[in-house]
N, C-alpha and C positions, 0 to 999 in steps of 0.2 A: 598223963598231964596232957590236957588238952591245949587248943590254941588260945589266942588272946584276940578279942574284939573291943574297939572302943568306937562308941558312937558320937565323938565328937574329937576335934585336936586337943581341946582344953583338957577332956579326961584321959587322953592318950599322955599328953605331957605330964598330968599329976600321976602316970602310972609308967614312965618312960622307962626306968629299970626293967620292968616285968615285959615292957614292949620288946626292947632290946635282947633281954635274956630269952625271949620265945624265938626270935629272928634268928639268934647266933645258935641255938639248939635244934634249929630246921623245923620247929612248930609253926603253925598257920600265925601271923600277927598281922590285923588289919585295923585301919582306922577309916572311920567313916566321917565325911565332911559334906554336908548339903547331900547331893542326890550321887555323889561318887564315893567309892571305896579306894584305898590304898592299900597295898599290901609292903610290909616293911620284909626284908630279905637280907640275910648275910651275903657280905659280897663275894666270898669265896665260894658258898654254895651256888650262888647264881652264876659267877663267871663258870664254874664247873658244869653246870647244866647246858649254858651257853654254846660252851665248846663242844659240847655232845650233840647239839642239834644244828650247829652252824659252822660246817667243815669249810676249809679254806679254799678249796678246790685251786689254789694257787699255781699256776704255771709259770715255770722257770726255763727261758729258753737261751741258749749261746747264739747269739748273730753278731756281726761286724765286729770282732775282738773283744766283745763284753757281754752283758747277760742283760736280759728284760726279764720282769716279773709283771704277771697280771692276774687277776681274777675275773674269769669269763662272768659276764653280766652285772659287773660292778664298774663305776667310772675310776677306777684307781688301778695305776700302773708305775712302774720305776725302773730305772737303767741303773748299770753299776759296771766299772771296768773289770770288777770281778763277781764271783756269786756270793760272796760276802758284802760286798759293796751295793750289788743290787737289794739284797734283803735288807739291807740297813736302811735304803733309801725308800724301800717299801713301807717299811715302818713308819717313816717321817711321813708318806703320803697317807698311809692310814690314819693317823692322827690328825692330818691336816683336812681329810674328808671329814671325820667326825665333828671336828670343829666346825666345819663349814654346814654339816647337817644340823647341828644343835642351833646355829646361827640362822640358818636360812633355808635348809632343806627339808625339814622333818615335815612340812605340811605339802611340800611339792609331789604331784601324782607319781611320778616315776622314783621317788626316792622314799616317801614315806614308810614302805615296807622294808626299808633296811634297818629298823629298829633294832632287832637282836643283834646285828651285824655291828652298830654302832656302839650299842652297850657293851659288846665283849670288846671291842678297842679300846673304849673308855675304861673298863675294870681291869684291862691287861697292862702290867709293865712292858719294857721293851723286849726283855727277856722271853716273856710269855709269849708275847706275838710272834717272835722270831721262831720259836717253837711249833706254834700254831701253823706258821706259813710252810715250814719245811716239814712238816707233818712227825715232829718228836713229841714227846711226852709233854702236855701243857699244862 
């Protein structure tokens, strides 16, 4: 069975079940609106793909009786009195960055390329982010 393609959102709305079924099964599912097209993708599949192409590269260092976590090249860092506290604080910092990105940074030249990173954060629960940060199975 091939993918599904709808030339308008009205047509897609009339076939919403087919659109969602295609996306859930991993088939291509697109909707055309004026001059642009969008894809409908299953969240789990998208998140798994993002994990495979957006490694965390998180650096965790012990310093001054506590722990610091940062991701080189990204404006996100956190500190904690223990390793676990630092990771928890980093998860909060990641969520805050994603929120800021959606509200004001998405068009900023030095942030717009962080789309995949922000999507990964937004599609992950806290435990998934913890595993992604520390290198466990995410």
